[in-house]
Each structure stands twice: as C-alpha cells, then as structure tokens.
DSSP file (Angstrom, degrees, kcal/mol; ACC not computed):
  #  RESIDUE AA STRUCTURE BP1 BP2  ACC     N-H-->O    O-->H-N    N-H-->O    O-->H-N    TCO  KAPPA ALPHA  PHI   PSI    X-CA   Y-CA   Z-CA
    1    1 A M              0   0    0      0, 0.0     2,-0.2     0, 0.0     0, 0.0   0.000 360.0 360.0 360.0 129.1  -35.5   -2.9    5.1
    2    2 A K        -     0   0    0      1,-0.1     2,-0.3     0, 0.0     0, 0.0  -0.505 360.0-132.5 -76.6 135.3  -34.7   -4.5    1.8
    3    3 A K        -     0   0    0     -2,-0.2     2,-0.4     1,-0.0    -1,-0.1  -0.662  17.1-145.0 -86.8 143.0  -31.4   -6.4    1.7
    4    4 A T        -     0   0    0     -2,-0.3     2,-0.1     1,-0.0     3,-0.0  -0.831  23.0-107.4-105.7 143.2  -29.1   -5.7   -1.3
    5    5 A A        -     0   0    0     -2,-0.4     2,-0.4     1,-0.1    -1,-0.0  -0.432  35.0-110.9 -70.5 142.6  -27.0   -8.4   -2.8
    6    6 A V        -     0   0    0     -2,-0.1     2,-0.3     1,-0.1    -1,-0.1  -0.623  32.1-122.4 -77.4 126.6  -23.3   -8.2   -2.2
    7    7 A K        -     0   0    0     -2,-0.4     2,-0.3     1,-0.1    -1,-0.1  -0.524  23.6-133.6 -73.1 129.6  -21.5   -7.3   -5.3
    8    8 A K        -     0   0    0     -2,-0.3     2,-0.3     1,-0.0    -1,-0.1  -0.632  16.4-129.2 -83.5 140.7  -18.9  -10.0   -6.2
    9    9 A K        -     0   0    0     -2,-0.3    76,-0.3     1,-0.2     3,-0.1  -0.690  10.5-160.4 -88.6 142.9  -15.4   -8.7   -7.2
   10   10 A Q  S    S+     0   0    0      1,-0.3     2,-0.4    -2,-0.3    75,-0.3   0.819  81.9  10.8 -86.3 -35.4  -13.9  -10.0  -10.3
   11   11 A S        -     0   0    0     73,-0.1    -1,-0.3     1,-0.1    73,-0.2  -0.998  57.9-147.6-142.3 143.3  -10.4   -9.1   -9.2
   12   12 A Y        -     0   0    0     71,-3.4     2,-0.3     1,-0.4    72,-0.1   0.469  68.6 -85.2 -88.0  -1.9   -9.0   -7.9   -5.9
   13   13 A G  E     -A   83   0A   0     70,-0.6    70,-2.2    37,-0.0    -1,-0.4  -0.818  47.1-153.6 130.1-169.6   -6.4   -5.8   -7.7
   14   14 A G  E     -A   82   0A   0     -2,-0.3     2,-0.3    68,-0.2    68,-0.2  -0.955   7.1-123.5-179.0-164.7   -3.0   -6.3   -9.2
   15   15 A C  E     -A   81   0A   0     66,-2.1    66,-2.2    -2,-0.3     2,-0.4  -0.946  24.4-101.9-156.1 167.9    0.3   -4.7  -10.1
   16   16 A T  E     -A   80   0A   0     -2,-0.3    21,-0.4    64,-0.2     2,-0.4  -0.857  33.9-127.2-101.8 135.8    2.6   -4.1  -13.0
   17   17 A I        -     0   0    0     62,-2.8    19,-0.2    -2,-0.4     3,-0.1  -0.661   8.3-156.4 -85.0 133.9    5.7   -6.2  -13.4
   18   18 A N        -     0   0    0     17,-2.0     2,-0.3    -2,-0.4    18,-0.2   0.956  67.4 -37.0 -72.4 -52.9    9.0   -4.3  -13.8
   19   19 A H  E     -C   35   0B   0     16,-1.2    16,-2.5     2,-0.0     2,-0.3  -0.981  50.4-118.0-165.6 162.3   10.8   -7.2  -15.5
   20   20 A F  E     -C   34   0B   0     -2,-0.3    14,-0.2    14,-0.2     4,-0.1  -0.765  30.9-126.5-100.8 151.1   11.3  -11.0  -15.7
   21   21 A S  E    S+C   33   0B   0     12,-2.3    12,-3.0    -2,-0.3     2,-0.2  -0.937  99.3  33.8-141.3 120.3   14.6  -12.6  -15.0
   22   22 A P  S    S-     0   0    0      0, 0.0    -1,-0.1     0, 0.0     3,-0.1   0.587 117.1-102.3 -64.3 162.2   15.7  -14.5  -17.1
   23   23 A A        -     0   0    0     -2,-0.2    -2,-0.1     1,-0.1    -4,-0.0  -0.173  45.4 -85.1 -58.0 147.6   14.2  -12.4  -19.9
   24   24 A K        +     0   0    0     -4,-0.1     2,-0.2    52,-0.1    -1,-0.1  -0.264  57.1 167.6 -57.2 130.2   11.0  -13.6  -21.6
   25   25 A K        -     0   0    0     -3,-0.1     3,-0.0     2,-0.1    -1,-0.0  -0.705  52.6 -87.2-131.4-174.4   11.5  -16.1  -24.3
   26   26 A D  S    S+     0   0    0     -2,-0.2     2,-0.4     1,-0.1    -2,-0.0   0.881 117.7  33.0 -62.9 -39.6    9.4  -18.5  -26.4
   27   27 A T  S    S-     0   0    0     -3,-0.0    -1,-0.1     0, 0.0    -2,-0.1  -0.957  84.7-135.0-119.0 140.0    9.8  -21.2  -23.7
   28   28 A W        -     0   0    0     -2,-0.4     4,-0.1     1,-0.1    -4,-0.1  -0.627  17.8-122.3 -91.4 147.1   10.1  -20.5  -20.0
   29   29 A P        -     0   0    0      0, 0.0    -1,-0.1     0, 0.0     3,-0.1  -0.231  40.8 -89.4 -72.8 177.7   12.7  -22.1  -17.7
   30   30 A E  S    S+     0   0    0      1,-0.1     2,-0.4    -2,-0.0    -2,-0.1   0.844 111.6  21.8 -60.1 -35.7   11.6  -24.1  -14.7
   31   31 A A        -     0   0    0      2,-0.0     2,-0.3     0, 0.0    -1,-0.1  -0.993  67.5-168.8-134.5 141.8   11.7  -21.0  -12.5
   32   32 A I        -     0   0    0     -2,-0.4     2,-0.5    -4,-0.1    -9,-0.1  -0.918  19.0-131.6-123.7 153.9   11.5  -17.2  -13.2
   33   33 A N  E     -C   21   0B   0    -12,-3.0   -12,-2.3    -2,-0.3     2,-0.5  -0.889  15.1-158.1 -99.4 135.7   12.1  -14.2  -11.1
   34   34 A I  E     -C   20   0B   0     -2,-0.5     2,-0.5   -14,-0.2   -14,-0.2  -0.976  10.0-154.7-116.7 117.6    9.4  -11.5  -11.2
   35   35 A V  E     -C   19   0B   0    -16,-2.5   -17,-2.0    -2,-0.5   -16,-1.2  -0.841  12.6-175.3 -99.3 124.3   10.8   -8.1  -10.2
   36   36 A L        -     0   0    0     -2,-0.5   -19,-0.1   -19,-0.2     2,-0.1  -0.921  22.5-125.6-118.6 140.0    8.3   -5.6   -8.7
   37   37 A G     >  -     0   0    0    -21,-0.4     4,-2.5    -2,-0.4     5,-0.2  -0.367  38.4 -98.1 -73.0 166.0    9.0   -2.0   -7.8
   38   38 A F  H  > S+     0   0    0      1,-0.2     4,-1.8     2,-0.2     5,-0.1   0.913 122.4  45.4 -54.9 -49.6    8.1   -0.9   -4.2
   39   39 A E  H  > S+     0   0    0      1,-0.2     4,-1.8     2,-0.2    -1,-0.2   0.871 113.8  49.3 -63.3 -37.2    4.8    0.6   -5.0
   40   40 A E  H  > S+     0   0    0      2,-0.2     4,-2.1     1,-0.2    -1,-0.2   0.863 108.8  52.5 -70.4 -34.0    3.8   -2.2   -7.2
   41   41 A A  H  X S+     0   0    0     -4,-2.5     4,-2.2     1,-0.2    -1,-0.2   0.854 106.3  53.6 -68.4 -33.0    4.7   -4.7   -4.5
   42   42 A L  H  X S+     0   0    0     -4,-1.8     4,-2.2     2,-0.2    -2,-0.2   0.872 107.3  52.8 -67.2 -37.2    2.5   -2.8   -2.0
   43   43 A K  H  X S+     0   0    0     -4,-1.8     4,-2.1     1,-0.2    -2,-0.2   0.915 110.2  47.5 -64.2 -39.5   -0.4   -3.1   -4.5
   44   44 A L  H  X S+     0   0    0     -4,-2.1     4,-2.4     2,-0.2    -2,-0.2   0.903 110.1  52.2 -63.9 -40.7    0.1   -6.8   -4.7
   45   45 A Q  H  X S+     0   0    0     -4,-2.2     4,-2.4     1,-0.2    -2,-0.2   0.875 110.0  49.3 -61.4 -39.5    0.3   -7.0   -0.9
   46   46 A L  H  X S+     0   0    0     -4,-2.2     4,-2.4     2,-0.2    -1,-0.2   0.895 110.2  49.7 -65.0 -42.4   -2.9   -5.2   -0.6
   47   47 A A  H  X S+     0   0    0     -4,-2.1     4,-2.0     2,-0.2    -2,-0.2   0.932 113.5  45.9 -60.1 -48.1   -4.7   -7.3   -3.1
   48   48 A L  H  X S+     0   0    0     -4,-2.4     4,-2.4     1,-0.2    -2,-0.2   0.892 112.5  51.3 -64.2 -42.2   -3.5  -10.5   -1.4
   49   49 A Q  H  X S+     0   0    0     -4,-2.4     4,-2.5     1,-0.2    -1,-0.2   0.896 107.6  52.6 -64.4 -39.9   -4.4   -9.2    2.0
   50   50 A A  H  X S+     0   0    0     -4,-2.4     4,-1.9     1,-0.2    -1,-0.2   0.920 112.2  45.4 -63.2 -43.7   -7.9   -8.3    0.8
   51   51 A R  H  X S+     0   0    0     -4,-2.0     4,-2.0     2,-0.2    -2,-0.2   0.891 111.7  51.5 -65.0 -39.2   -8.5  -11.8   -0.5
   52   52 A L  H  X S+     0   0    0     -4,-2.4     4,-2.4     1,-0.2    -1,-0.2   0.909 107.7  52.3 -68.2 -39.8   -7.1  -13.4    2.5
   53   53 A M  H  X S+     0   0    0     -4,-2.5     4,-1.4     1,-0.2    -1,-0.2   0.885 108.3  51.7 -61.1 -39.6   -9.4  -11.3    4.8
   54   54 A D  H  X S+     0   0    0     -4,-1.9     4,-0.6     2,-0.2    -1,-0.2   0.910 111.0  47.6 -62.4 -40.9  -12.4  -12.4    2.7
   55   55 A I  H >< S+     0   0    0     -4,-2.0     3,-0.7     1,-0.2    -2,-0.2   0.845 106.9  58.0 -66.6 -35.1  -11.3  -16.1    3.1
   56   56 A N  H 3< S+     0   0    0     -4,-2.4    -1,-0.2     1,-0.2    -2,-0.2   0.832  98.9  58.7 -66.7 -29.2  -10.9  -15.6    6.8
   57   57 A R  H 3< S+     0   0    0     -4,-1.4    -1,-0.2    -5,-0.2    -2,-0.2   0.710  90.2  92.6 -72.8 -17.3  -14.5  -14.5    7.1
   58   58 A L  S << S-     0   0    0     -3,-0.7     2,-0.8    -4,-0.6    -3,-0.0  -0.323  90.3-104.0 -71.2 156.3  -15.7  -17.8    5.8
   59   59 A N    >   -     0   0    0      1,-0.1     3,-1.8    -2,-0.1     6,-0.6  -0.754  26.1-158.2 -80.7 110.2  -16.6  -20.7    8.0
   60   60 A R  T 3  S+     0   0    0     -2,-0.8    -1,-0.1     1,-0.3    -2,-0.0   0.563  87.1  69.9 -71.8  -7.1  -13.6  -23.1    7.6
   61   61 A A  T 3  S+     0   0    0      4,-0.1    -1,-0.3     5,-0.0     2,-0.2   0.618  90.0  76.6 -80.9 -11.7  -15.9  -25.9    8.8
   62   62 A T  S <> S-     0   0    0     -3,-1.8     4,-2.3     1,-0.1     5,-0.2  -0.548  90.1-116.0 -98.5 162.3  -17.9  -25.8    5.6
   63   63 A R  H  > S+     0   0    0      1,-0.2     4,-2.1     2,-0.2     5,-0.2   0.926 117.9  51.4 -60.5 -43.3  -16.9  -27.1    2.1
   64   64 A E  H  > S+     0   0    0      1,-0.2     4,-1.0     2,-0.2    -1,-0.2   0.936 111.1  47.2 -59.9 -45.4  -16.9  -23.5    0.7
   65   65 A G  H  4 S+     0   0    0     -6,-0.6    -1,-0.2     1,-0.2    -2,-0.2   0.863 114.1  47.2 -66.6 -35.8  -14.6  -22.3    3.6
   66   66 A K  H  < S+     0   0    0     -4,-2.3    -1,-0.2    -7,-0.2    -2,-0.2   0.771 114.5  46.5 -78.3 -24.3  -12.2  -25.2    3.1
   67   67 A A  H  < S+     0   0    0     -4,-2.1    21,-2.1    -5,-0.2    -1,-0.2   0.552  81.9 118.2 -93.5  -8.1  -12.0  -24.8   -0.7
   68   68 A A  E  <  +B   87   0A   0     -4,-1.0     2,-0.3    19,-0.2    19,-0.2  -0.292  39.5 157.9 -58.0 136.9  -11.5  -21.0   -0.7
   69   69 A A  E     -B   86   0A   0     17,-2.2    17,-1.2    19,-0.0     2,-0.4  -0.911  40.0-105.3-151.4 178.4   -8.2  -20.1   -2.4
   70   70 A V  E     -B   85   0A   0     -2,-0.3     2,-0.7    15,-0.2    15,-0.2  -0.921  21.0-150.7-113.7 136.8   -6.3  -17.3   -4.1
   71   71 A N  E     -B   84   0A   0     13,-2.7    13,-2.2    -2,-0.4     2,-0.8  -0.936   8.6-166.4-112.5 111.2   -5.7  -17.3   -7.8
   72   72 A L  E     -B   83   0A   0     -2,-0.7     2,-0.6    11,-0.2    11,-0.2  -0.862  10.4-167.6 -96.8 107.6   -2.5  -15.4   -8.8
   73   73 A R  E     -B   82   0A   0      9,-3.1     9,-2.7    -2,-0.8     2,-0.6  -0.867   7.5-160.7-109.2 125.7   -2.6  -14.8  -12.5
   74   74 A V  E     -B   81   0A   0     -2,-0.6     2,-0.9     7,-0.2     7,-0.2  -0.897   3.1-161.7-104.4 116.9    0.6  -13.6  -14.4
   75   75 A Y  E  >> -B   80   0A   0      5,-2.9     5,-1.8    -2,-0.6     4,-1.1  -0.853   8.7-175.2 -95.0 101.6    0.0  -12.0  -17.8
   76   76 A T  T  45S+     0   0    0     -2,-0.9    -1,-0.2     1,-0.2   -52,-0.1   0.832  79.6  50.8 -71.2 -29.7    3.5  -12.3  -19.3
   77   77 A G  T  45S+     0   0    0      1,-0.2    -1,-0.2    -3,-0.1    -2,-0.1   0.869 118.9  36.5 -72.7 -36.6    2.6  -10.3  -22.4
   78   78 A R  T  45S-     0   0    0      2,-0.1    -2,-0.2   -62,-0.0    -1,-0.2   0.496 103.3-127.5 -94.1  -3.4    1.1   -7.5  -20.6
   79   79 A M  T  <5 +     0   0    0     -4,-1.1   -62,-2.8     1,-0.2     2,-0.3   0.929  64.6 131.6  55.9  50.1    3.5   -7.5  -17.7
   80   80 A R  E   < -AB  16  75A   0     -5,-1.8    -5,-2.9   -64,-0.2     2,-0.4  -0.921  44.6-158.9-130.8 153.8    0.6   -7.6  -15.1
   81   81 A I  E     -AB  15  74A   0    -66,-2.2   -66,-2.1    -2,-0.3     2,-0.3  -0.999  16.4-177.3-128.4 127.6   -0.2   -9.7  -12.1
   82   82 A T  E     -AB  14  73A   0     -9,-2.7    -9,-3.1    -2,-0.4     2,-0.4  -0.933  13.8-146.9-127.5 158.9   -3.8   -9.9  -10.9
   83   83 A L  E     +AB  13  72A   0    -70,-2.2   -71,-3.4    -2,-0.3   -70,-0.6  -0.983  28.1 150.0-126.3 128.0   -5.4  -11.6   -7.9
   84   84 A D  E     - B   0  71A   0    -13,-2.2   -13,-2.7    -2,-0.4   -73,-0.1  -0.792  44.9 -65.9-142.2-171.8   -8.9  -13.1   -7.8
   85   85 A T  E     + B   0  70A   0    -75,-0.3     2,-0.3   -76,-0.3   -15,-0.2  -0.385  49.5 158.8 -81.8 160.0  -10.9  -15.9   -6.2
   86   86 A A  E     - B   0  69A   0    -17,-1.2   -17,-2.2    -2,-0.1     2,-0.4  -0.955  29.6-129.7-160.4 172.2  -10.4  -19.6   -6.7
   87   87 A T  E     - B   0  68A   0     -2,-0.3   -19,-0.2   -19,-0.2     2,-0.1  -0.986  26.5-116.1-131.4 147.6  -11.1  -22.9   -5.1
   88   88 A V              0   0    0    -21,-2.1   -19,-0.0    -2,-0.4   -22,-0.0  -0.473 360.0 360.0 -78.7 155.6   -8.7  -25.8   -4.4
   89   89 A Q              0   0    0     -2,-0.1    -1,-0.1     0, 0.0   -22,-0.1   0.404 360.0 360.0 -98.0 360.0   -9.2  -29.1   -6.1
C-alpha cells in the first residue's frame, strides 16, 4: 500500500473580532482588550485545541517537539484572529 504524504495545514482556524478596547488608533497602548462573541470565542478555542493536540502528538524529547509552539496572529485592520504553527526561539 502506498503511503500518502500528510497535508500540512496553513492555519488551524480563526475567528472574527467584535471590537477592540480601547478603540484602534494609529498607535496602540501597552495592552488592548479583544472582545469576542460567544460563537467566535468557541471557534478560537477549537483552533487552539486542534493545534495543542498536534503538539501533544510530538515527541517532547526531540528538538522538534520541544520547539513546537502556537502562533496567534491578530489582523487589526481585518478584525480577525488566526492560529497557526510556530517554533519557539
């Protein structure tokens, strides 16, 4: 039986941001609040859970396993959050 390559995901999913608090300006303050509706928060939780399950499958004794991380990307202009793979430095 021929083995097929595992398709790599570009993104584990994401959600739409309801609003920022304080409101978006040219310069951001030290901390911002990102408000998500219930359904959007569930989407973010599922995306995070999917990535963490993939990391958990890795052998943590290897370099790859120790370096596996989650990249939470916030698109302020599009009001979106996406989650994908990353490695710690």
